[in-house]
C-alpha positions as CSV (number, residue, x, y, z in Angstrom):
1,M,24.8,30.3,50.9
2,E,22.3,31.1,48.0
3,R,21.9,28.5,45.4
4,Q,23.7,29.2,42.1
5,N,21.6,30.4,39.0
6,E,21.0,27.6,36.9
7,T,21.7,29.4,33.9
8,Q,25.4,29.8,35.3
9,T,27.8,27.2,34.0
10,R,31.0,25.7,35.2
11,P,34.3,26.5,33.5
12,G,34.7,24.2,30.4
13,Q,30.7,23.5,30.3
14,M,28.5,24.8,27.4
15,P,25.8,27.4,28.3
16,L,22.4,26.0,28.6
17,A,20.9,27.9,25.8
18,V,23.6,26.4,23.4
19,R,23.2,22.9,24.7
20,E,19.4,23.4,24.1
21,Q,19.8,24.6,20.7
22,Q,22.1,21.7,19.7
23,E,19.9,19.2,21.2
24,D,17.1,20.5,18.6
25,E,19.5,20.5,15.8
26,I,19.3,17.5,13.2
27,D,22.7,16.6,11.8
28,L,21.9,16.3,8.1
29,V,25.3,14.4,7.4
30,E,24.3,11.9,10.2
31,L,20.8,11.3,8.5
32,F,22.3,10.8,5.0
33,Y,24.8,8.0,6.2
34,L,21.7,6.4,8.2
35,L,19.5,6.2,5.1
36,W,22.6,5.3,3.2
37,G,23.6,2.4,5.6
38,H,19.8,1.2,5.0
39,A,20.0,1.6,1.3
40,L,19.2,-2.1,0.8
41,Q,15.9,-2.1,2.9
42,I,14.7,1.2,1.2
43,I,15.0,-0.5,-1.9
44,A,13.6,-3.2,-0.9
45,C,10.4,-1.2,0.1
46,I,10.4,0.5,-2.9
47,I,10.2,-3.0,-4.8
48,L,7.4,-4.4,-2.6
49,G,5.4,-1.2,-2.7
50,G,5.5,-0.9,-6.5
51,A,4.5,-4.7,-6.7
52,A,1.8,-4.1,-4.3
53,A,0.3,-1.2,-6.1
54,F,0.5,-2.9,-9.4
55,A,-1.0,-5.9,-8.1
56,Y,-3.7,-3.9,-6.5
57,T,-4.6,-1.8,-9.8
58,Y,-4.5,-4.9,-11.9
59,F,-6.7,-7.1,-10.0
60,L,-9.1,-4.8,-7.7
61,V,-9.5,-1.8,-9.9
62,T,-12.0,-1.9,-12.8
63,P,-10.8,-0.4,-16.0
64,L,-12.6,2.4,-17.5
65,Y,-13.4,3.5,-21.2
66,Q,-14.1,7.0,-22.6
67,A,-16.1,7.6,-25.6
68,T,-16.9,11.2,-26.9
69,A,-19.4,12.6,-29.3
70,K,-19.2,16.3,-30.4
71,M,-22.0,18.9,-31.4
72,Y,-21.9,22.0,-32.9
73,V,-24.3,24.3,-31.4
74,A,-25.8,26.9,-33.7
75,S,-27.2,30.4,-32.9
76,A,-30.7,31.8,-33.6
77,T,-29.6,33.9,-36.3
78,Y,-29.2,32.9,-40.1
79,N,-27.2,35.5,-41.6
80,S,-23.9,34.4,-43.4
81,I,-22.1,37.1,-41.6
82,V,-21.3,36.0,-38.0
83,D,-20.9,38.9,-35.8
84,I,-19.9,39.4,-31.9
85,Y,-23.6,38.9,-30.7
86,D,-23.9,35.8,-32.7
87,M,-21.1,34.3,-30.9
88,Q,-22.2,35.4,-27.4
89,L,-25.4,34.0,-28.3
90,G,-23.9,31.0,-29.2
91,S,-21.7,30.7,-26.3
92,Q,-24.8,31.2,-23.9
93,L,-26.6,28.3,-25.9
94,A,-23.7,26.0,-25.1
95,L,-23.8,26.7,-21.6
96,D,-27.7,26.0,-21.6
97,Y,-27.0,22.8,-23.4
98,Q,-24.6,21.5,-20.4
99,Q,-27.2,21.9,-18.2
100,L,-30.1,20.4,-20.0
101,L,-28.4,17.3,-21.3
102,L,-27.8,16.0,-17.9
103,S,-31.7,16.8,-17.2
104,R,-33.7,13.8,-16.1
105,P,-36.3,13.9,-19.0
106,L,-33.4,13.4,-21.6
107,M,-31.7,10.7,-19.6
108,E,-35.3,8.8,-19.2
109,D,-35.4,9.0,-23.1
110,V,-31.7,7.7,-23.4
111,V,-32.4,5.0,-21.2
112,G,-35.7,4.0,-22.9
113,A,-34.0,3.8,-26.2
114,L,-31.3,1.8,-25.3
115,E,-33.4,-0.6,-23.3
116,L,-31.0,0.0,-20.0
117,D,-31.5,-1.4,-16.8
118,A,-30.4,1.6,-15.0
119,E,-31.8,4.7,-13.4
120,P,-31.5,7.9,-15.1
121,E,-29.5,9.5,-12.1
122,A,-26.8,6.6,-12.7
123,V,-26.7,7.1,-16.3
124,A,-26.0,10.9,-15.8
125,S,-23.3,10.2,-13.6
126,L,-21.3,8.7,-16.2
127,V,-21.7,11.7,-18.4
128,S,-19.4,14.9,-18.5
129,I,-20.2,17.8,-20.7
130,N,-17.2,19.9,-21.9
131,N,-17.2,23.2,-24.0
132,P,-13.8,24.3,-25.2
133,T,-13.1,27.7,-24.5
134,D,-14.1,30.5,-27.3
135,T,-16.0,27.7,-29.2
136,R,-19.6,26.5,-29.7
137,I,-18.5,23.0,-29.5
138,L,-20.1,20.5,-27.0
139,E,-18.3,17.5,-26.1
140,I,-20.4,14.7,-24.5
141,T,-17.9,12.3,-22.8
142,V,-19.4,8.8,-21.4
143,T,-17.3,6.8,-18.9
144,C,-18.0,3.2,-18.1
145,P,-16.4,-0.2,-17.8
146,D,-17.9,-1.3,-21.0
147,P,-16.3,0.4,-24.2
148,V,-19.5,-0.3,-26.7
149,L,-21.9,0.9,-24.0
150,A,-19.7,4.2,-23.5
151,A,-20.0,4.7,-27.3
152,D,-23.7,4.0,-27.5
153,L,-24.3,6.2,-24.8
154,A,-22.7,9.1,-26.1
155,N,-24.1,8.7,-29.4
156,E,-27.6,8.3,-28.0
157,I,-27.5,11.5,-25.9
158,A,-26.2,13.6,-28.9
159,Y,-29.0,12.3,-30.9
160,Q,-31.7,13.0,-28.2
161,A,-30.4,16.6,-27.5
162,S,-30.8,17.4,-31.1
163,V,-34.4,16.2,-31.2
164,H,-35.9,17.4,-27.9
165,L,-33.4,20.2,-26.9
166,P,-34.3,22.6,-29.8
167,R,-38.0,22.1,-29.1
168,I,-37.7,23.3,-25.6
169,M,-35.3,26.1,-26.1
170,E,-36.9,27.4,-29.5
171,S,-33.4,27.3,-30.9
172,P,-31.9,25.5,-34.0
173,A,-30.9,22.1,-33.5
174,P,-27.2,21.2,-32.8
175,N,-25.4,19.4,-35.4
176,I,-23.7,16.3,-34.7
177,Y,-20.5,16.7,-36.6
178,E,-18.4,13.7,-34.7
179,D,-19.8,10.5,-33.5
180,A,-18.3,8.5,-30.6
181,L,-16.4,5.4,-31.6
182,V,-15.8,2.4,-29.5
183,P,-12.4,2.9,-27.5
184,E,-9.7,0.5,-27.9
185,Q,-7.5,1.7,-24.9
186,K,-8.7,2.2,-21.3
187,S,-8.6,5.6,-20.0
188,S,-7.8,4.5,-16.5
189,P,-6.5,3.2,-14.2
190,S,-2.7,4.0,-15.2
191,Y,-0.6,0.8,-14.4
192,T,2.9,3.2,-14.6
193,R,1.4,6.0,-12.4
194,N,0.0,3.7,-9.7
195,T,3.2,1.6,-9.5
196,L,5.4,4.6,-9.3
197,L,3.2,6.1,-6.5
198,G,3.2,3.0,-4.7
199,A,7.1,2.8,-4.7
200,M,7.3,6.3,-3.6
201,L,4.9,6.0,-0.7
202,A,6.9,2.9,0.3
203,A,10.3,4.6,0.2
204,A,9.0,7.8,2.1
205,A,7.3,5.3,4.7
206,C,10.4,3.4,5.3
207,C,12.9,6.4,5.5
208,G,10.4,8.3,7.8
209,F,10.3,5.3,10.0
210,L,14.3,5.0,10.3
211,V,14.3,9.0,10.9
212,V,11.9,9.1,13.6
213,R,13.6,5.8,15.2
214,Y,17.0,7.6,14.9
215,L,15.6,10.9,16.4
216,M,13.8,9.1,19.2
217,D,17.1,7.3,20.4
218,D,18.8,9.6,22.9
219,S,21.3,7.3,24.3
220,F,25.0,8.1,24.2
221,V,27.3,5.9,22.0
222,T,30.2,7.9,21.6
223,P,32.7,10.4,23.5
224,E,31.5,13.0,20.8
225,D,28.0,12.7,22.3
226,I,28.9,13.6,25.7
227,S,31.0,16.5,24.8
228,R,28.4,17.7,22.4
229,Y,25.6,17.7,24.9
230,F,27.1,18.4,28.3
231,G,30.2,20.6,26.9
232,V,33.0,18.4,28.8
233,Q,35.3,15.8,27.5
234,P,35.2,12.3,29.1
235,L,38.0,11.3,30.7
236,A,38.0,7.6,29.6
237,V,36.2,5.5,27.4
238,I,35.2,1.8,27.9
239,P,36.6,-0.1,25.1
240,E,34.1,-2.3,23.4
241,G,33.9,-5.9,24.5
242,S,31.4,-8.0,26.0
243,F,29.4,-4.8,27.2
244,G,29.6,-3.2,23.8
245,A,28.6,-6.9,22.2
246,G,25.2,-6.4,24.4
247,R,24.3,-3.2,22.8
248,S,21.0,-3.1,20.6
249,R,21.6,-3.3,16.9
250,H,19.8,0.1,16.5
251,T,22.6,1.7,19.0
252,Q,25.4,0.2,17.4
253,E,24.2,1.5,14.0
254,K,23.9,4.8,15.5
255,A,27.5,4.8,16.4
256,R,28.5,3.9,13.2
257,N,26.9,6.5,11.5
258,R,28.4,9.1,13.6
259,A,31.5,7.8,13.1
260,K,31.3,8.0,9.2
261,P,31.3,11.9,9.1
262,A,34.4,12.2,11.1
263,D,36.1,9.7,8.9
264,A,35.2,11.7,5.8
265,G,36.3,14.8,7.3
266,A,39.6,12.9,8.3
267,K,40.5,11.8,4.7
268,A,39.4,15.2,3.4
């Protein structure tokens, strides 16, 4: 006799394609009850993760301060009427200043004026130049752990720019209209943001571990599991006794989680 085709099924048995599709499906209701049953563990992970992130930020992350000096870049024309060409020229000068303000010669002058024991490249790495859109304003922002040094650097860079760059570019000197003040509040890190981020990562890790452990458990713990995967109804069920007591804690939890959706449907 020829072997029967494996795709054929016995009477009352679920087709192979349907069984494989059901094996790949994830019951969201079961996952919900799984996470709900471990709510205390998830909350504990949230608290521990937030506390760890806060402690790391408070003890190991160096606070940084920002100080900003502002300059107005004048164009090469001196007419009282400002035309479109004048605005375009002023914007172009602003872009040129953004590059020249971070140049090595200017940073060397800044380091020498403040008598700093640092390389010009290291000082330049603390500086950021911003040109607000459609303006001829330059914002010189210095970020460093010392708030007083941040303000001194921003003001000195603005001063050196007003002295040296007009000679290089043969253009009017920029006007310093706002000096940098010593910042009283740190710019980073944010304790609130880091604490919330640590709590969310810990909760995600805990939920991910529970879901992966649940999906990798292919044991049969209820008669519905056998009916679902094989399409046959079991003839008898061994009641829980000494055999049931020997099951792993995870297997028992899996059985309870799968029983809850059925109970909820029965109540409805």
